[in-house]
N, C-alpha and C positions, 0 to 999 in steps of 0.2 A: 519193175515197180518204179514209179516216179518218185523223185525226192521232193518232199514238201517243205517249204519255208514257213516255220511257225514258231511261236513263242514257247519255249520249254515250260513244262509244268513244274519242274524241279531244277536243282542245280546241275543235273546231268542231262546230256542230249544223247539220243539213241543214234548209233552209227548209220550213216546214209551215204549214198553216192554223191560226190561233189557236183554241184550244179555248174553248168557252163555259164560263161559271162552273159550269154543271151537270156539264160533262164532266170537272172536275178532282177528282172524288171518287176514292178509292183504287180501283185496278184489281187484279183477281185473275187469276193465271195459272190456266187450266183444268187440273184434274187428272183430268178424266173419261177413263175408259178408251175412250170413243168417239172421242176425238181421237187419230188414229193417230200423230201426231208427239209426242204427250204434252206439247207445249209451245206450242199455239196460244194466241193472245192473246184476252182478253175484249174485246168491242167497247165503245166508250165508253158506249153506252146501258146496259151491264150494270153494275149497282151494287146495293148492299145495300138492301133494303126490309124493313119490319118483318116481312113474311111469310117472308123468306128466312133460311136458316141463316147464322149469323154470331155476333158477340160476344153473349154471353147476359147479361152484367151490366155495371155501370158501369166496373169495373176493366178488364175485357176490352176494352170499347169505347174506353176511354182509351188503352190500350196499342196497339190497332189504329190509332187516330188518330195517335199520335206516330210509329209505324212508317211509316205512309203518308206523312207529311210528310218524314221522313228519306230514304225511298226515292225521293222525287221530286226531291231536291236533292243536289248533289255534296258538300255539307257533312257527309254521313254519315261521311266519312273523318276529319273533325275531331272529330265527336262520339263516335265509337266508343270511343276510349280513355277518355273521360270517363264514358261509360256503363259501361264495364268497372270502372273504379275505384269508381263509385257503387254498382254491384252488389256489389262485394267489401265495401265499407263497410257496406252494408245487411245482407249475410250475416254479417259479423263482429259486427254489433250484436246479432245473435240468439244469439251464443255467450257463455256465461258464463265469465269469467276470475277467478272468486272463488278458484279453486284454481290457483296458479301452479306449474308443474313445478320441482322443485329440481335445478338443474344444478350438479354438483360439479366444481370446478376443482382438480385435484390439484397441489399445489406441486411445483416442479422438485426433483429429488434434490439434496440438499446445501444447500438454501435455508433450512432451519429449524434452530434450535438444539434438538436432541433428545439431547444428550450425557448429561444426567442419566438418561434412560430407558435408554440403552445401558449406562451404568455399572451401574444396578440389575440389568440382565439378565446382564451379564458377570461381575459380582462373585463369585458362587459358584465358577465355574470358574477365575477368576483366582486366588483365594485357595487353591484346591486344586492349582494347577499347581506342581509341584516341579522342573520342568526348567529353571528360570531362574537357578539359583544361580551365583554368581561371574561373571556377565556382564561386570561392570566390569573384571575382570582379563583378559578375552579380546577386548575390543571392537576394538582397533586391531592386528589380527594379519595384515592383508593385506600382501603384498609389492608393491613398486612398481617398475615397469620402469626408471624414471628414477633410482632410488636416492634417498638422502637429500640434504638440502641443509644448508649451514652458513652462519652469518653471515660476511660477508667485506667489510665496509665499510672502504674505505681512509680512515683517519681523518686522514691528513696529505697534503695536496696537494703532492707533490714534497718532503716533509720540511721545508717552510718553517715558521718560527715567526712569532708575531704581529708582531714587529718587522720581519719580512721582507715583510709584506703591502704591496701598493701603497698609495699615498696615497688616502685615502677620497674618494669623489666627493660625499659629503654624508650627511645623516642621514635614515633612513627610520623614520617613526612610523606604526604601524598600530593600528587599533582592532578587536579580536576580538569578534565577536558570537556569540550562541547559548549553548548549555550547554557542559559540560566538554569533550566530544569535538569539537564544532564549533569551539571555541576552539583545540583542539589542531591542527586543520587549519590555522587561521589562523597559528599560531606556526610550524609546519613550512614552510608556503608562504612566510612572511615571511623565514625564514632562507634559503631557496633564492633568492628574488628579491634579497635584500640581497647575498648572495654573488655572484650573477651580475652585478649592477650595481656591484659593489665599493663598496657603501654601508655605513655604520655603522648597525646595527640598534639601535633603542631598545627596551628591554624592553616587550613588547606591553601595551597597555592593554585591560582587559576591560570591555565594556559591561555595565551593569546591565540584566538582561532581565526583562520584566514577568511572564513565566511562571516562570522559575527563581528569580528574586528573590534572587540571591546576590551580595553586594557584595565577594566575595573578590578580592584582587589576585593577580598572578602569583606572588609569593613565598609566598602563603598555600597555594597548591596545588602548586607545583613548587619544587624546590631551585634557587634562582636562581644561587647561586655555582657549583654543579656545571654548570649550563647554560652559563654564560659560559666556564668553563674547557674544557668539552668542544668548544666551537666556536672556541676561540682561534686555531687554525691555519688556519681557513677564513673566519671572519666576525667582525668586531669587533662586540661587543655591549656597550652601556652602559646604565646605569639612569637617566641624566639627560642632557638636551640642554644643552650649554654655555651659559652666560649670554650670551656675545658673539653667539651665534646667536639666542637668544630675545629679546634686546634689539631686534633688527630687527623683531620682530613684537609689540612691546609686551608681551612675556611672556604672550601670549594665543594658545593653540593654534587658536582659531577664525579667527585671521588668517592662519594657514598655509594654503597652497594645498592643497586636498583633491581628490584624484583620485577620480572616480566610475567605477570600472572594471567592465566587464561580467563576469558569471560565466564561468569557464572560458576566460579570455583566454590567448593563447599567450605564451610567454616573449619572442617577438620584439616583441610589443606593448610590453612593458616597456622593451626596448632602444630601440625607435624613438620611443616617445611619452613614457614616464616619465623615462628617463635624461636627455634634454635639459633637462627642467624641473628635475630634481635638480641638474644642473650649474649651472643658472642661479640657483636659489633656495638651494641648500645644505641645505634641509630641506623635505621634502614629507610629506604625510599621506595615508593611504589608509583610508577609513572608509565602509562596513564592508569587511572583508577576507576573510571566509570564502568558500571556493570561488571565488577570483578568479584561479586559475592552472590551466591545462589539465593533465590527467594525462599527456598525450602531450608529453613534454619531453625535451631532450637528456640524455645520461648525466651530465654535470656537475651539472645541476639536480637530477636524480633522486638522485644520491649525497648531496647536501646534505639532501634530504628524509629519506632513510634515516638519516643521521647525527643529524638533529634528533629524529626520532620514536623511533628504537629505542635511541639512546645518550645523547643530551643531555637529553631530557625525563625526569626522575626526580621522583617525588612528594616533597613536602616531608617532613622527618623525622617530624613528628607523624603524618601520614597513613601514611607507609611503615611506621612502627613499629606502629601499631594494625593495619594491614592484614596485616603478617607475623605478628602475634600471633593474629589470627583464622584465618589459614592453618594455623598450628601446632595450634590447637584443633580445626579441622576434621579434620586428619590423626589427631589423638588419638581423635576420635569415630569414625574410619573404620578402626580397628585391625583389625577383622575382615576388611577388604578391603585389607590391606597399606597402609593410610593413603591409599587412593585415594577420591576423592569426586567427585560430579557438581555442577556449578554451572548454575543455570537463570536466564536473564534473562527475567523475567516482566513484560510490559507490560499490566497490567490495572488501572491507576489510573483514577480517575473521569474525568479529562480525556481520557485515551486512549480509553476506551470511548465517551465522548460524541462525540469527533471522528470516530470510525469510523462512527457512525450505525447500528451493528449492534444487533439485538434479541436479548436473552437470555431468561431465564425469570423476570424480576422483576416482570412485570405492570405495572399502573398506577403503582405506586410507582417502578419503574425508569424508566418513561417521564417522570414528573415530574422525577426527578433529572437525567436526561439532557437534557431540554429546558432546565432551569435552568442546567446546566453549559455547554451550548452558547451560551446567551444571555450568560452571564457571561464566558466566555472568548473568544467570537467573535461579538460582538453583531451580529445581523442576517445573518450569513454563511449560515446554514442556513435562513433563512426568506424569502429573496429571492423575489419573484414569478416564477413559472415554473420554479423549481428543483424537480426531482423526485428524491427519494431512494428508492432501491430496496434495502432491507436484504437481501432474499433474493439479489439479484445480487451484492451486496458479499460475502456469505458464500461463494457459489459461486466467486467469483474469488479466494478465499483471503485477503481483506483484513481479516477480523475478528480482533481480538486473541484469542488462545487463553485460555480460562478456566483457573484452577488445576486443575479437574477434568479438562479435556481434556489438559493437560500430564501429569497423573498417569496417565491412561489410555494415552497414547502411550508413556511410559517403561516402564510395566509390560508393555506389548505388546512392547517392544524387549528385554525380558529382565532388567530391573532389578527386584529384589524388595524386600521390606520391610526387608532388612538393609542396603540401600544408603543411604549418607549423601548428603543433598542440601543445597547452599547456595543459598538463594533470594535473588537480587539483584532488588530491586524497590522502588518507592515504596509509598505507602499503597494497598493493594488495595481496590477498590471493594466495599462490602458484604462486608468480609473475613471476618467470622464465618461467614457462610453459604457463601461461595465457597471458603474455605480448608479447610473441614471434610473434604470427600472426599479432597483431596490429602494431608492429614495422616493420614487413615485408610490410604491406600495407602503412604505413606512416613513412618512415625512418627519417623524419625531426621532429619527436615528441620530446618534451622536458618536463621536470618536474622542479620544483624549485631546486631539488637536482642536476639536470644536468646543470641548468643555473647558479646557484650560487656556489661560492667556499665554502668549508667546514668552512673557517674562517668567511665568511659572514653569514652563517646559524647558527653558533655556539650559538649566544645569544638567538635564538628562538627554538633551537632543542628540548628541553624538555617541551615546552609549546604549547599544541595542539591549543589553541585559537589564539595565535600569528601566528602560522604556517598557520592556516585557514585564518587569516586576510591577509597574503601575497598572498595566492591563490585567495582570493576575489578581491584583487587589480588587479592582472594580468587578471582575467576573466572579470572584469568590462570594461576593455579597449580593448577587443578583437572584431574583426569584427563580429564573430559568437560565441554565447555561446550555448553549447549543454548540456541539463540536462538529465540525464539517470535515475534518481530516485527522488522521492519526498523528502521533508525536508526543513528546514529553510534556508539553504545556497542558493539553487535556488530560493526559495520563495522571498528572499530579493534582489537577483541579478536581477530577472525579473523586479521588479519595479524600481530599481536603474538605470538599463539600459534604461528603458522607460524615466526616468527623464532626462537622458543625451542625448538620441538619438531621440528627437522630438516626443516622445510618443510611439515609436516603440521599442519593447524589443530586436529585432535582436537575437531571441532565438529559437532554434529548440527543440520542445517538442514532441517526437515521441509517437504515439499511440502504446503502448506496447502489447496490445491485438492483433493488426494486425501483429506486428513483430513476436509474438509467432507463429502465423499461417504460416507466410512466412518462418521463419527459420526451421519449421518442415515439409516443403514441399519438398520432394526429387525430384519432377518432374519439379520444376520451373527452367526456363532458365534465363540467365543473362539479356536479354532485358526486359523480364517480371518483373524480380526482380527490375531492375533499374527504370522502369516505376512506380512501387509501391512506391519506395523510394522517387522519385521526387514528387509524390502526397503528401506524408507525409511532405516533405519540403515545398511545396506550402501551405499546410494547416497551418503550423507554421507561415509562412509569413502573411497569411490572418488574423491570430489571434494575430499578433504582436501589433496592436493598439486595445485596448479594454477599454471600459468605466467601471468604478467600479459600481457594483450593491450594494444594501443596505448592504448585509452581506458579501461582498467581503473584502479582506484585502487591506488596503490602502498601505501596504508595497509592494504589487504586482501590484496594480492598482492605480497609483497616479493621473490619469485623472478621474474626473475633479477637485478633492479637492486640488491638489498641482500644477496643470498645467492649462494653458488656451490655446484655439485654436489660432494658429498664424494668421489665416486669418479672425478672427472675433474680434469684439470689446470686450475689457476686461469687465468682469462682476464686480459687486460692491464689490465682495470679494477680488479682487486683485488690488492693487494700485501701486505696484512696481515690477520690474523684478530683479531677483537675478542674 
């Protein structure tokens, strides 16, 4: 019986007679038609000889030799993938890749700043549209099911006077950090905590901030005497800690116990943790103090917040006087609209643009400016290893500051035309000459405090960012329409203050910037469609003008119902007098 060389069908091989070296040459299966099974095996003696048909050249002979070795061993299953990869590499090596196909990746809608192109396209139809006249006179015409609201802060707790207040538990000294309106948060929260703990509040101390760089004190911005008198029936307020107290601390505030309180702490924390230390020391310090009190507080605490923010805090006479002068001048320039004007809070200063990491149309120069501003203001923050910044995603999410051009497009789409007067509240606009040009083309009656006031009138405030912001705040407060283009404490407080003044309605346009990003990046949109979308955004702002505060909302943006009562309903027990 001849020994056959074959691949075993299992892990065991049947015993057979060892083959001689001559019999180990490659075997061929017979393909002759004479073999009825078509699969009879060639005997060991059958092998290639020079006279037989077979590989005709060296390459063929080498291929047959390698194949015969692999077929005789189980290792074929290991070598097969390698042979496949080698074959593919050999094949690819014969293909030229000098010409690489150009695969175009389309940016996501809303991810690019194309507002200038949209403005150029829409401008002819925009200027020829005569259906937008007198929009400012008809903007707040919706009726509201809940009716209007009115201020109803109870300014006297049971009618007691300052001499009737219980004996003070000690002195509360707080250090307010941040800009104008963050400091305002600190002041109002401090009044609430002092009243709740029956402490004497020391006039808050303002930190000097590295960004705002304003050394103003409390009395430079607010009317200190009016503040003390307005709170006299509820909270004792003094401008100085008595010497007999300071003597215990060597007249050094750094020796006074300083509480490091977590943000949004509950009023119960102050009762359980702060009050015992106050009773023990008779003077405590809290630094920093902004946002250190939860918005979800009992009515007694909320009432003191309302009293401090809406009644006791009045700007100092120099600021108030200039602010009211600019309001009068804006109304004079708006005579064609019955003295009504729009105010816009525009956040397009260099530091704001840099911090956002958004890309506009300034090219390499803009990139250099923004890189330098980021390094200057937030050294290393934006260049940390592994940090990935996606400007397109930021824009899609509505986080990019609106440019002056985008604000102008939005307002024109909302129905305000060239006869509308606009007051622009802003710091120094980045690349202002280029960016402000289209906004001035759309609204030639636009004014800023620098345009309305004389250099002599502005001189006392020029180098004080908080005082300049207070002037802007005053003019925006009394406008018919307030437009906020970016988040922050300035619109946060104005939203609530305007509700307090205007029957519970904020009269504020708060655009959906996600929608704006998509619209401004749509090259196919026409003027009528664009205008329809803008009017929808305007109507949405109107419908959200009157909103009721939810538990964790800010009382400084939502004064109803803690600081206001419904005009068409009986007053509740919390309110006994009208301011």
